[in-house]
mmCIF file as gemmi writes it, N, C-alpha and C atoms, coordinates in Angstrom:
data_model
loop_
_atom_site.group_PDB
_atom_site.id
_atom_site.type_symbol
_atom_site.label_atom_id
_atom_site.label_alt_id
_atom_site.label_comp_id
_atom_site.label_asym_id
_atom_site.label_entity_id
_atom_site.label_seq_id
_atom_site.pdbx_PDB_ins_code
_atom_site.Cartn_x
_atom_site.Cartn_y
_atom_site.Cartn_z
_atom_site.occupancy
_atom_site.B_iso_or_equiv
_atom_site.pdbx_formal_charge
_atom_site.auth_seq_id
_atom_site.auth_asym_id
_atom_site.pdbx_PDB_model_num
ATOM 1 N N . UNK Axp A 1 ? 102.117 -49.873 17.017 1 0 ? 1 A 1
ATOM 2 C CA . UNK Axp A 1 ? 103.829 -48.963 17.029 1 0 ? 1 A 1
ATOM 3 C C . UNK Axp A 1 ? 105.162 -49.235 16.836 1 0 ? 1 A 1
ATOM 4 N N . UNK Axp A 2 ? 105.576 -50.175 18.346 1 0 ? 2 A 1
ATOM 5 C CA . UNK Axp A 2 ? 107.19 -50.665 18.198 1 0 ? 2 A 1
ATOM 6 C C . UNK Axp A 2 ? 107.408 -51.544 17.08 1 0 ? 2 A 1
ATOM 7 N N . UNK Axp A 3 ? 106.323 -52.574 16.888 1 0 ? 3 A 1
ATOM 8 C CA . UNK Axp A 3 ? 107.068 -53.225 15.79 1 0 ? 3 A 1
ATOM 9 C C . UNK Axp A 3 ? 107.284 -52.499 14.002 1 0 ? 3 A 1
ATOM 10 N N . UNK Axp A 4 ? 106.312 -51.427 14.168 1 0 ? 4 A 1
ATOM 11 C CA . UNK Axp A 4 ? 106.858 -51.144 12.781 1 0 ? 4 A 1
ATOM 12 C C . UNK Axp A 4 ? 108.048 -50.025 13.184 1 0 ? 4 A 1
ATOM 13 N N . UNK Axp A 5 ? 108.558 -49.944 14.554 1 0 ? 5 A 1
ATOM 14 C CA . UNK Axp A 5 ? 109.317 -48.719 13.774 1 0 ? 5 A 1
ATOM 15 C C . UNK Axp A 5 ? 110.775 -50.133 14.571 1 0 ? 5 A 1
ATOM 16 N N . UNK Axp A 6 ? 110.609 -51.141 15.051 1 0 ? 6 A 1
ATOM 17 C CA . UNK Axp A 6 ? 111.653 -52.635 14.379 1 0 ? 6 A 1
ATOM 18 C C . UNK Axp A 6 ? 112.295 -52.451 13.421 1 0 ? 6 A 1
ATOM 19 N N . UNK Axp A 7 ? 110.375 -52.671 12.747 1 0 ? 7 A 1
ATOM 20 C CA . UNK Axp A 7 ? 111.282 -53.717 11.218 1 0 ? 7 A 1
ATOM 21 C C . UNK Axp A 7 ? 111.364 -52.201 10.287 1 0 ? 7 A 1
ATOM 22 N N . UNK Axp A 8 ? 112.026 -50.779 10.261 1 0 ? 8 A 1
ATOM 23 C CA . UNK Axp A 8 ? 112.014 -49.797 10.246 1 0 ? 8 A 1
ATOM 24 C C . UNK Axp A 8 ? 113.284 -49.639 10.741 1 0 ? 8 A 1
ATOM 25 N N . UNK Axp A 9 ? 113.545 -50.029 11.584 1 0 ? 9 A 1
ATOM 26 C CA . UNK Axp A 9 ? 115.327 -50.194 12.26 1 0 ? 9 A 1
ATOM 27 C C . UNK Axp A 9 ? 115.791 -51.035 11.118 1 0 ? 9 A 1
ATOM 28 N N . UNK Axp A 10 ? 115.714 -52.25 11.034 1 0 ? 10 A 1
ATOM 29 C CA . UNK Axp A 10 ? 116.14 -53.487 10.404 1 0 ? 10 A 1
ATOM 30 C C . UNK Axp A 10 ? 116.265 -53.259 9.402 1 0 ? 10 A 1
ATOM 31 N N . UNK Axp A 11 ? 115.189 -52.908 8.147 1 0 ? 11 A 1
ATOM 32 C CA . UNK Axp A 11 ? 115.23 -52.313 7.367 1 0 ? 11 A 1
ATOM 33 C C . UNK Axp A 11 ? 116.275 -51.388 6.678 1 0 ? 11 A 1
ATOM 34 N N . UNK Axp A 12 ? 116.46 -50.423 7.769 1 0 ? 12 A 1
ATOM 35 C CA . UNK Axp A 12 ? 117.63 -49.132 7.821 1 0 ? 12 A 1
ATOM 36 C C . UNK Axp A 12 ? 119.044 -50.42 7.741 1 0 ? 12 A 1
ATOM 37 N N . UNK Axp A 13 ? 119.366 -51.415 9.04 1 0 ? 13 A 1
ATOM 38 C CA . UNK Axp A 13 ? 119.562 -51.597 9.28 1 0 ? 13 A 1
ATOM 39 C C . UNK Axp A 13 ? 120.793 -52.649 7.279 1 0 ? 13 A 1
ATOM 40 N N . UNK Axp A 14 ? 119.67 -53.202 7.146 1 0 ? 14 A 1
ATOM 41 C CA . UNK Axp A 14 ? 120.204 -54.147 6.261 1 0 ? 14 A 1
ATOM 42 C C . UNK Axp A 14 ? 120.282 -53.628 4.239 1 0 ? 14 A 1
ATOM 43 N N . UNK Axp A 15 ? 120.109 -51.877 4.32 1 0 ? 15 A 1
ATOM 44 C CA . UNK Axp A 15 ? 120.293 -51.498 3.656 1 0 ? 15 A 1
ATOM 45 C C . UNK Axp A 15 ? 119.18 -51.176 2.58 1 0 ? 15 A 1
ATOM 46 N N . UNK Axp A 16 ? 117.712 -51.427 2.826 1 0 ? 16 A 1
ATOM 47 C CA . UNK Axp A 16 ? 117.036 -50.954 1.861 1 0 ? 16 A 1
ATOM 48 C C . UNK Axp A 16 ? 115.993 -49.631 2.599 1 0 ? 16 A 1
ATOM 49 N N . UNK Axp A 17 ? 115.944 -48.721 1.922 1 0 ? 17 A 1
ATOM 50 C CA . UNK Axp A 17 ? 115.643 -47.408 2.029 1 0 ? 17 A 1
ATOM 51 C C . UNK Axp A 17 ? 113.616 -47.702 1.92 1 0 ? 17 A 1
ATOM 52 N N . UNK Axp A 18 ? 113.48 -47.929 0.975 1 0 ? 18 A 1
ATOM 53 C CA . UNK Axp A 18 ? 112.18 -48.795 0.623 1 0 ? 18 A 1
ATOM 54 C C . UNK Axp A 18 ? 111.042 -48.801 1.312 1 0 ? 18 A 1
ATOM 55 N N . UNK Axp A 19 ? 111.725 -50.266 2.548 1 0 ? 19 A 1
ATOM 56 C CA . UNK Axp A 19 ? 110.975 -50.887 3.001 1 0 ? 19 A 1
ATOM 57 C C . UNK Axp A 19 ? 111.241 -50.029 4.046 1 0 ? 19 A 1
ATOM 58 N N . UNK Axp A 20 ? 111.793 -49.697 4.675 1 0 ? 20 A 1
ATOM 59 C CA . UNK Axp A 20 ? 111.879 -48.66 5.222 1 0 ? 20 A 1
ATOM 60 C C . UNK Axp A 20 ? 111.068 -47.526 5.791 1 0 ? 20 A 1
ATOM 61 N N . UNK Axp A 21 ? 111.044 -47.069 4.61 1 0 ? 21 A 1
ATOM 62 C CA . UNK Axp A 21 ? 109.921 -45.865 4.478 1 0 ? 21 A 1
ATOM 63 C C . UNK Axp A 21 ? 108.27 -46.375 4.191 1 0 ? 21 A 1
ATOM 64 N N . UNK Axp A 22 ? 108.491 -47.662 4.019 1 0 ? 22 A 1
ATOM 65 C CA . UNK Axp A 22 ? 106.668 -48.538 4.288 1 0 ? 22 A 1
ATOM 66 C C . UNK Axp A 22 ? 106.788 -49.218 5.616 1 0 ? 22 A 1
ATOM 67 N N . UNK Axp A 23 ? 107.578 -49.664 6.475 1 0 ? 23 A 1
ATOM 68 C CA . UNK Axp A 23 ? 107.637 -50.135 7.698 1 0 ? 23 A 1
ATOM 69 C C . UNK Axp A 23 ? 107.106 -48.811 8.846 1 0 ? 23 A 1
ATOM 70 N N . UNK Axp A 24 ? 107.41 -47.751 8.216 1 0 ? 24 A 1
ATOM 71 C CA . UNK Axp A 24 ? 107.488 -46.334 9.481 1 0 ? 24 A 1
ATOM 72 C C . UNK Axp A 24 ? 106.573 -45.969 8.888 1 0 ? 24 A 1
ATOM 73 N N . UNK Axp A 25 ? 105.425 -46.089 8.44 1 0 ? 25 A 1
ATOM 74 C CA . UNK Axp A 25 ? 104.589 -45.114 7.559 1 0 ? 25 A 1
ATOM 75 C C . UNK Axp A 25 ? 103.158 -45.555 8.701 1 0 ? 25 A 1
ATOM 76 N N . UNK Axp A 26 ? 103.421 -44.351 8.977 1 0 ? 26 A 1
ATOM 77 C CA . UNK Axp A 26 ? 101.91 -43.808 10.441 1 0 ? 26 A 1
ATOM 78 C C . UNK Axp A 26 ? 100.541 -43.659 10.032 1 0 ? 26 A 1
ATOM 79 N N . UNK Axp A 27 ? 99.649 -43.92 10.234 1 0 ? 27 A 1
ATOM 80 C CA . UNK Axp A 27 ? 98.035 -43.569 10.037 1 0 ? 27 A 1
ATOM 81 C C . UNK Axp A 27 ? 97.64 -43.31 11.181 1 0 ? 27 A 1
ATOM 82 N N . UNK Axp A 28 ? 97.275 -42.001 11.575 1 0 ? 28 A 1
ATOM 83 C CA . UNK Axp A 28 ? 96.585 -41.589 13.565 1 0 ? 28 A 1
ATOM 84 C C . UNK Axp A 28 ? 95.609 -42.613 13.362 1 0 ? 28 A 1
ATOM 85 N N . UNK Axp A 29 ? 94.384 -42.932 14.241 1 0 ? 29 A 1
ATOM 86 C CA . UNK Axp A 29 ? 93.423 -43.2 14.232 1 0 ? 29 A 1
ATOM 87 C C . UNK Axp A 29 ? 93.093 -42.493 14.564 1 0 ? 29 A 1
ATOM 88 N N . UNK Axp A 30 ? 91.792 -41.398 13.576 1 0 ? 30 A 1
ATOM 89 C CA . UNK Axp A 30 ? 90.497 -40.659 14.122 1 0 ? 30 A 1
ATOM 90 C C . UNK Axp A 30 ? 91.459 -39.356 14.252 1 0 ? 30 A 1
ATOM 91 N N . UNK Axp A 31 ? 92.206 -38.943 14.253 1 0 ? 31 A 1
ATOM 92 C CA . UNK Axp A 31 ? 92.594 -37.092 14.724 1 0 ? 31 A 1
ATOM 93 C C . UNK Axp A 31 ? 91.148 -36.511 14.438 1 0 ? 31 A 1
ATOM 94 N N . UNK Axp A 32 ? 91.096 -36.63 13.948 1 0 ? 32 A 1
ATOM 95 C CA . UNK Axp A 32 ? 89.394 -35.575 13.911 1 0 ? 32 A 1
ATOM 96 C C . UNK Axp A 32 ? 88.818 -35.532 15.333 1 0 ? 32 A 1
ATOM 97 N N . UNK Axp A 33 ? 88.538 -36.857 15.354 1 0 ? 33 A 1
ATOM 98 C CA . UNK Axp A 33 ? 87.965 -36.562 17.122 1 0 ? 33 A 1
ATOM 99 C C . UNK Axp A 33 ? 88.192 -35.437 17.771 1 0 ? 33 A 1
ATOM 100 N N . UNK Axp A 34 ? 89.089 -35.426 18.246 1 0 ? 34 A 1
ATOM 101 C CA . UNK Axp A 34 ? 90.625 -34.678 19.029 1 0 ? 34 A 1
ATOM 102 C C . UNK Axp A 34 ? 90.211 -32.899 18.647 1 0 ? 34 A 1
ATOM 103 N N . UNK Axp A 35 ? 90.21 -33.043 17.537 1 0 ? 35 A 1
ATOM 104 C CA . UNK Axp A 35 ? 89.208 -31.591 17.171 1 0 ? 35 A 1
ATOM 105 C C . UNK Axp A 35 ? 88.226 -30.83 17.382 1 0 ? 35 A 1
ATOM 106 N N . UNK Axp A 36 ? 87.426 -32.631 16.254 1 0 ? 36 A 1
ATOM 107 C CA . UNK Axp A 36 ? 85.758 -31.953 16.613 1 0 ? 36 A 1
ATOM 108 C C . UNK Axp A 36 ? 85.215 -32.514 17.645 1 0 ? 36 A 1
ATOM 109 N N . UNK Axp A 37 ? 85.736 -32.785 18.846 1 0 ? 37 A 1
ATOM 110 C CA . UNK Axp A 37 ? 84.306 -33.147 19.551 1 0 ? 37 A 1
ATOM 111 C C . UNK Axp A 37 ? 84.196 -32.03 21.141 1 0 ? 37 A 1
ATOM 112 N N . UNK Axp A 38 ? 85.598 -31.79 20.907 1 0 ? 38 A 1
ATOM 113 C CA . UNK Axp A 38 ? 84.93 -29.876 21.777 1 0 ? 38 A 1
ATOM 114 C C . UNK Axp A 38 ? 84.332 -28.828 21.026 1 0 ? 38 A 1
ATOM 115 N N . UNK Axp A 39 ? 84.763 -28.918 19.842 1 0 ? 39 A 1
ATOM 116 C CA . UNK Axp A 39 ? 84.272 -27.964 19.18 1 0 ? 39 A 1
ATOM 117 C C . UNK Axp A 39 ? 82.225 -27.959 18.932 1 0 ? 39 A 1
ATOM 118 N N . UNK Axp A 40 ? 82.212 -29.938 18.61 1 0 ? 40 A 1
ATOM 119 C CA . UNK Axp A 40 ? 80.594 -29.627 18.976 1 0 ? 40 A 1
ATOM 120 C C . UNK Axp A 40 ? 79.819 -29.269 19.847 1 0 ? 40 A 1
ATOM 121 N N . UNK Axp A 41 ? 80.95 -29.765 21.207 1 0 ? 41 A 1
ATOM 122 C CA . UNK Axp A 41 ? 80.433 -29.124 22.561 1 0 ? 41 A 1
ATOM 123 C C . UNK Axp A 41 ? 80.397 -27.913 22.819 1 0 ? 41 A 1
ATOM 124 N N . UNK Axp A 42 ? 81.348 -26.853 22.298 1 0 ? 42 A 1
ATOM 125 C CA . UNK Axp A 42 ? 81.498 -26.002 22.354 1 0 ? 42 A 1
ATOM 126 C C . UNK Axp A 42 ? 80.013 -24.811 21.636 1 0 ? 42 A 1
ATOM 127 N N . UNK Axp A 43 ? 79.577 -25.596 20.625 1 0 ? 43 A 1
ATOM 128 C CA . UNK Axp A 43 ? 78.811 -24.689 19.369 1 0 ? 43 A 1
ATOM 129 C C . UNK Axp A 43 ? 77.628 -25.192 20.586 1 0 ? 43 A 1
ATOM 130 N N . UNK Axp A 44 ? 76.971 -26.753 20.562 1 0 ? 44 A 1
ATOM 131 C CA . UNK Axp A 44 ? 76.294 -27.357 21.741 1 0 ? 44 A 1
ATOM 132 C C . UNK Axp A 44 ? 75.493 -26.064 22.522 1 0 ? 44 A 1
ATOM 133 N N . UNK Axp A 45 ? 76.784 -25.969 23.095 1 0 ? 45 A 1
ATOM 134 C CA . UNK Axp A 45 ? 76.825 -25.293 25.074 1 0 ? 45 A 1
ATOM 135 C C . UNK Axp A 45 ? 76.114 -23.801 24.352 1 0 ? 45 A 1
ATOM 136 N N . UNK Axp A 46 ? 77.043 -23.203 23.445 1 0 ? 46 A 1
ATOM 137 C CA . UNK Axp A 46 ? 76.81 -22.024 23.036 1 0 ? 46 A 1
ATOM 138 C C . UNK Axp A 46 ? 75.237 -21.609 22.734 1 0 ? 46 A 1
ATOM 139 N N . UNK Axp A 47 ? 74.735 -22.954 21.998 1 0 ? 47 A 1
ATOM 140 C CA . UNK Axp A 47 ? 73.674 -22.8 21.187 1 0 ? 47 A 1
ATOM 141 C C . UNK Axp A 47 ? 72.363 -22.481 22.411 1 0 ? 47 A 1
ATOM 142 N N . UNK Axp A 48 ? 72.448 -23.695 23.13 1 0 ? 48 A 1
ATOM 143 C CA . UNK Axp A 48 ? 71.706 -23.836 24.766 1 0 ? 48 A 1
ATOM 144 C C . UNK Axp A 48 ? 71.663 -23.082 25.354 1 0 ? 48 A 1
ATOM 145 N N . UNK Axp A 49 ? 72.605 -22.012 25.901 1 0 ? 49 A 1
ATOM 146 C CA . UNK Axp A 49 ? 72.861 -20.957 26.68 1 0 ? 49 A 1
ATOM 147 C C . UNK Axp A 49 ? 72.237 -19.531 25.845 1 0 ? 49 A 1
ATOM 148 N N . UNK Axp A 50 ? 72.548 -19.387 24.593 1 0 ? 50 A 1
ATOM 149 C CA . UNK Axp A 50 ? 71.651 -17.696 23.941 1 0 ? 50 A 1
ATOM 150 C C . UNK Axp A 50 ? 70.155 -18.542 24.106 1 0 ? 50 A 1
ATOM 151 N N . UNK Axp A 51 ? 69.578 -19.58 24.069 1 0 ? 51 A 1
ATOM 152 C CA . UNK Axp A 51 ? 68.005 -20.542 23.65 1 0 ? 51 A 1
ATOM 153 C C . UNK Axp A 51 ? 67.804 -19.923 24.862 1 0 ? 51 A 1
ATOM 154 N N . UNK Axp A 52 ? 68.486 -20.604 26.116 1 0 ? 52 A 1
ATOM 155 C CA . UNK Axp A 52 ? 67.973 -20.044 27.518 1 0 ? 52 A 1
ATOM 156 C C . UNK Axp A 52 ? 67.702 -18.428 28.343 1 0 ? 52 A 1
ATOM 157 N N . UNK Axp A 53 ? 68.79 -17.721 26.798 1 0 ? 53 A 1
ATOM 158 C CA . UNK Axp A 53 ? 69.078 -16.027 27.34 1 0 ? 53 A 1
ATOM 159 C C . UNK Axp A 53 ? 67.591 -16.207 26.583 1 0 ? 53 A 1
ATOM 160 N N . UNK Axp A 54 ? 67.788 -15.587 25.909 1 0 ? 54 A 1
ATOM 161 C CA . UNK Axp A 54 ? 66.842 -15.176 24.878 1 0 ? 54 A 1
ATOM 162 C C . UNK Axp A 54 ? 64.847 -15.281 25.406 1 0 ? 54 A 1
ATOM 163 N N . UNK Axp A 55 ? 64.926 -17.072 26.421 1 0 ? 55 A 1
ATOM 164 C CA . UNK Axp A 55 ? 63.801 -17.543 26.54 1 0 ? 55 A 1
ATOM 165 C C . UNK Axp A 55 ? 63.617 -16.044 28.5 1 0 ? 55 A 1
ATOM 166 N N . UNK Axp A 56 ? 64.745 -16.284 28.798 1 0 ? 56 A 1
ATOM 167 C CA . UNK Axp A 56 ? 64.736 -15.588 29.768 1 0 ? 56 A 1
ATOM 168 C C . UNK Axp A 56 ? 64.436 -14.168 30.156 1 0 ? 56 A 1
ATOM 169 N N . UNK Axp A 57 ? 65.327 -13.523 28.414 1 0 ? 57 A 1
ATOM 170 C CA . UNK Axp A 57 ? 64.723 -12.211 28.336 1 0 ? 57 A 1
ATOM 171 C C . UNK Axp A 57 ? 63.056 -11.781 27.998 1 0 ? 57 A 1
ATOM 172 N N . UNK Axp A 58 ? 62.908 -12.692 27.577 1 0 ? 58 A 1
ATOM 173 C CA . UNK Axp A 58 ? 60.831 -12.906 26.789 1 0 ? 58 A 1
ATOM 174 C C . UNK Axp A 58 ? 60.106 -12.519 28.458 1 0 ? 58 A 1
ATOM 175 N N . UNK Axp A 59 ? 60.92 -13.358 29.147 1 0 ? 59 A 1
ATOM 176 C CA . UNK Axp A 59 ? 60.195 -13.581 30.23 1 0 ? 59 A 1
ATOM 177 C C . UNK Axp A 59 ? 59.855 -12.299 31.212 1 0 ? 59 A 1
ATOM 178 N N . UNK Axp A 60 ? 61.294 -11.202 31.171 1 0 ? 60 A 1
ATOM 179 C CA . UNK Axp A 60 ? 61.392 -10.269 31.78 1 0 ? 60 A 1
ATOM 180 C C . UNK Axp A 60 ? 61.201 -8.69 31.023 1 0 ? 60 A 1
ATOM 181 N N . UNK Axp A 61 ? 60.812 -8.909 29.633 1 0 ? 61 A 1
ATOM 182 C CA . UNK Axp A 61 ? 60.832 -7.738 28.993 1 0 ? 61 A 1
ATOM 183 C C . UNK Axp A 61 ? 58.973 -7.852 28.971 1 0 ? 61 A 1
ATOM 184 N N . UNK Axp A 62 ? 58.04 -9.095 29.613 1 0 ? 62 A 1
ATOM 185 C CA . UNK Axp A 62 ? 56.486 -9.392 29.929 1 0 ? 62 A 1
ATOM 186 C C . UNK Axp A 62 ? 56.645 -8.475 31.654 1 0 ? 62 A 1
ATOM 187 N N . UNK Axp A 63 ? 57.703 -8.988 32.166 1 0 ? 63 A 1
ATOM 188 C CA . UNK Axp A 63 ? 57.398 -7.995 33.71 1 0 ? 63 A 1
ATOM 189 C C . UNK Axp A 63 ? 57.467 -9.048 34.9 1 0 ? 63 A 1
ATOM 190 N N . UNK Axp A 64 ? 58.054 -10.398 34.075 1 0 ? 64 A 1
ATOM 191 C CA . UNK Axp A 64 ? 58.149 -11.471 35.193 1 0 ? 64 A 1
ATOM 192 C C . UNK Axp A 64 ? 59.36 -11.752 35.017 1 0 ? 64 A 1
ATOM 193 N N . UNK Axp A 65 ? 59.994 -13.105 35.782 1 0 ? 65 A 1
ATOM 194 C CA . UNK Axp A 65 ? 61.168 -13.456 36.041 1 0 ? 65 A 1
ATOM 195 C C . UNK Axp A 65 ? 60.514 -14.894 35.646 1 0 ? 65 A 1
ATOM 196 N N . UNK Axp A 66 ? 62.035 -15.198 34.928 1 0 ? 66 A 1
ATOM 197 C CA . UNK Axp A 66 ? 62.323 -16.716 34.887 1 0 ? 66 A 1
ATOM 198 C C . UNK Axp A 66 ? 62.591 -17.863 35.51 1 0 ? 66 A 1
ATOM 199 N N . UNK Axp A 67 ? 61.795 -18.194 36.562 1 0 ? 67 A 1
ATOM 200 C CA . UNK Axp A 67 ? 62.003 -19.668 37.115 1 0 ? 67 A 1
ATOM 201 C C . UNK Axp A 67 ? 62.277 -21.059 36.684 1 0 ? 67 A 1
ATOM 202 N N . UNK Axp A 68 ? 63.744 -20.79 37.479 1 0 ? 68 A 1
ATOM 203 C CA . UNK Axp A 68 ? 64.051 -22.283 37.667 1 0 ? 68 A 1
ATOM 204 C C . UNK Axp A 68 ? 63.871 -23.109 38.147 1 0 ? 68 A 1
ATOM 205 N N . UNK Axp A 69 ? 62.99 -23.135 39.264 1 0 ? 69 A 1
ATOM 206 C CA . UNK Axp A 69 ? 62.907 -24.213 40.179 1 0 ? 69 A 1
ATOM 207 C C . UNK Axp A 69 ? 62.415 -25.795 39.88 1 0 ? 69 A 1
ATOM 208 N N . UNK Axp A 70 ? 61.23 -25.282 39.032 1 0 ? 70 A 1
ATOM 209 C CA . UNK Axp A 70 ? 60.306 -26.682 38.457 1 0 ? 70 A 1
ATOM 210 C C . UNK Axp A 70 ? 60.559 -27.228 37.422 1 0 ? 70 A 1
ATOM 211 N N . UNK Axp A 71 ? 61.154 -28.647 37.504 1 0 ? 71 A 1
ATOM 212 C CA . UNK Axp A 71 ? 62.016 -29.173 36.967 1 0 ? 71 A 1
ATOM 213 C C . UNK Axp A 71 ? 61.557 -29.25 35.398 1 0 ? 71 A 1
ATOM 214 N N . UNK Axp A 72 ? 59.946 -29.043 35.049 1 0 ? 72 A 1
ATOM 215 C CA . UNK Axp A 72 ? 59.448 -29.186 34.25 1 0 ? 72 A 1
ATOM 216 C C . UNK Axp A 72 ? 59.869 -28.207 32.97 1 0 ? 72 A 1
ATOM 217 N N . UNK Axp A 73 ? 60.118 -26.879 33.561 1 0 ? 73 A 1
ATOM 218 C CA . UNK Axp A 73 ? 60.821 -25.422 32.775 1 0 ? 73 A 1
ATOM 219 C C . UNK Axp A 73 ? 62.142 -25.398 32.707 1 0 ? 73 A 1
ATOM 220 N N . UNK Axp A 74 ? 62.891 -26.281 32.902 1 0 ? 74 A 1
ATOM 221 C CA . UNK Axp A 74 ? 64.318 -25.71 32.893 1 0 ? 74 A 1
ATOM 222 C C . UNK Axp A 74 ? 64.954 -26.426 31.951 1 0 ? 74 A 1
ATOM 223 N N . UNK Axp A 75 ? 65.873 -25.168 30.764 1 0 ? 75 A 1
ATOM 224 C CA . UNK Axp A 75 ? 66.13 -25.307 29.722 1 0 ? 75 A 1
ATOM 225 C C . UNK Axp A 75 ? 67.164 -26.586 29.171 1 0 ? 75 A 1
ATOM 226 N N . UNK Axp A 76 ? 67.603 -26.735 28.647 1 0 ? 76 A 1
ATOM 227 C CA . UNK Axp A 76 ? 68.316 -27.627 28.282 1 0 ? 76 A 1
ATOM 228 C C . UNK Axp A 76 ? 69.487 -27.667 29.048 1 0 ? 76 A 1
ATOM 229 N N . UNK Axp A 77 ? 69.885 -26.67 29.443 1 0 ? 77 A 1
ATOM 230 C CA . UNK Axp A 77 ? 71.409 -26.482 30.242 1 0 ? 77 A 1
ATOM 231 C C . UNK Axp A 77 ? 71.51 -27.038 31.407 1 0 ? 77 A 1
ATOM 232 N N . UNK Axp A 78 ? 70.369 -26.612 31.862 1 0 ? 78 A 1
ATOM 233 C CA . UNK Axp A 78 ? 70.268 -27.17 33.125 1 0 ? 78 A 1
ATOM 234 C C . UNK Axp A 78 ? 69.357 -28.979 33.637 1 0 ? 78 A 1
ATOM 235 N N . UNK Axp A 79 ? 69.494 -29.506 32.646 1 0 ? 79 A 1
ATOM 236 C CA . UNK Axp A 79 ? 68.686 -30.455 32.553 1 0 ? 79 A 1
ATOM 237 C C . UNK Axp A 79 ? 70.05 -31.857 31.664 1 0 ? 79 A 1
ATOM 238 N N . UNK Axp A 80 ? 70.98 -30.732 31.322 1 0 ? 80 A 1
ATOM 239 C CA . UNK Axp A 80 ? 72.037 -31.963 30.775 1 0 ? 80 A 1
ATOM 240 C C . UNK Axp A 80 ? 72.707 -31.575 31.098 1 0 ? 80 A 1
ATOM 241 N N . UNK Axp A 81 ? 73.606 -31.305 32.695 1 0 ? 81 A 1
ATOM 242 C CA . UNK Axp A 81 ? 74.435 -30.743 33.167 1 0 ? 81 A 1
ATOM 243 C C . UNK Axp A 81 ? 75.576 -31.894 32.925 1 0 ? 81 A 1
ATOM 244 N N . UNK Axp A 82 ? 76.214 -33.41 33.018 1 0 ? 82 A 1
ATOM 245 C CA . UNK Axp A 82 ? 77.096 -34.035 32.919 1 0 ? 82 A 1
ATOM 246 C C . UNK Axp A 82 ? 77.264 -34.19 31.032 1 0 ? 82 A 1
ATOM 247 N N . UNK Axp A 83 ? 76.395 -34.011 30.501 1 0 ? 83 A 1
ATOM 248 C CA . UNK Axp A 83 ? 76.369 -34.104 28.498 1 0 ? 83 A 1
ATOM 249 C C . UNK Axp A 83 ? 77.211 -32.674 28.491 1 0 ? 83 A 1
ATOM 250 N N . UNK Axp A 84 ? 76.813 -31.392 28.673 1 0 ? 84 A 1
ATOM 251 C CA . UNK Axp A 84 ? 77.142 -30.515 27.921 1 0 ? 84 A 1
ATOM 252 C C . UNK Axp A 84 ? 77.045 -29.033 28.654 1 0 ? 84 A 1
ATOM 253 N N . UNK Axp A 85 ? 78.005 -28.689 29.286 1 0 ? 85 A 1
ATOM 254 C CA . UNK Axp A 85 ? 78.404 -27.887 30.638 1 0 ? 85 A 1
ATOM 255 C C . UNK Axp A 85 ? 79.677 -27.643 30.736 1 0 ? 85 A 1
C-alpha cells in the first residue's frame, strides 16, 4: 500500500493525473468476511439455542427436566463452546 501511495504522489508531481488515479486504486481484500462471519456465527448460535430450548421445553411438558450432566446428551451449544458461544 505504501508503494501505491508513493507512486500516486510521484505521478502527481510529474503532472499525470491518469497515472495517479491508476496507482492509487485500492481493492480491499475480502471485506465481506468482516461482515459475514459474525453474522453467520450469530445465526448458528441462535439456531442451536432455539433447538436446545425446544428439546428442553418438550422435556418439561412431559414432566421431567432436561439434564445436561450426561456428555452424550448435551446439545451442540454445550459441546462446541470454543467455536460457537
